[in-house]
C-alpha positions, 0 to 999 in steps of 0.5 A: 500500500503506498500511502501518500507521504505529504498529507495524512488524508482524512477518510471520505467515508465513515464506518457506517458508509454502505459499500454500495453507496461508495460508487464502487462497481463489482463490490463482490470482486473488490471484496474478494480480490482486495480484501480477501473476503469472497462473499460465497466463502463467507456465506458457506462458513456462516459469516455475513457478507459485509455491507459497510466499510466498518464491517469490512474493517472488522472482518479483515482486522484492517483500519478504517483508513486502510479500507478507505484508501483501497476504496479510493484507489479503486475509484481512481483507477476505475475512473473513465474505464468504460468506452462507448464503442458501437463497432468493436471490430472497427475500434480494434482496428484503429491505430494504437488500439488492441482488443484483448481477451482476458479469459483465464485458462485459455490455450493456443487452440482457444477461439477468442471471444471476438475475431479481432481479439488477442488471447492475453493468457496465451502470450508471454507476459514479458512480451505482451505487457510492454507491447500493451503499455505502448498502445493508446488503448487496450480494449478488454473483454472476458467471459463476464463483465466483472472479470473483464473489469477486474482484468482491466483494473489490473492492467491499469495498475501495471501502466496499461491504458485499459478500457472496457468497451460498452455499447457493442455486442461481442456476438456480432463479429 
């Protein structure tokens, strides 16, 4: 966690702030990936899925400030992540743009979700990540919207200008 050294920031949310009131999307993904609190697993062991910042803090043992810092980071990284695209094939063909299929568990034989997409996980990360960082935009698709969002957020954290196309259908290729 890289805390800003110059100004101790006061959290913008209270312990009672509901997670669905923070502006976060895909809260279950954030609970799972950032706080290690997968809702399905919590329910299986008889735990209540947290709905407030205070409940996340209590379950993780992390401070209110730390929880808020993670939420603020997610909001910042995810700013302007959606890109309105009417024709995915045309968008993928634009100079400085690539369409990336981020589904896990793919092989070289896997058919991409879209004919213009590159299979991220069938590539060498040492080669594809520098290539993706050099582009104007990387359009991310996956088997589900929440997985595509998570992958795009991870790429953004790695310095890739990743976006989620919306308004076009993957079925039309």
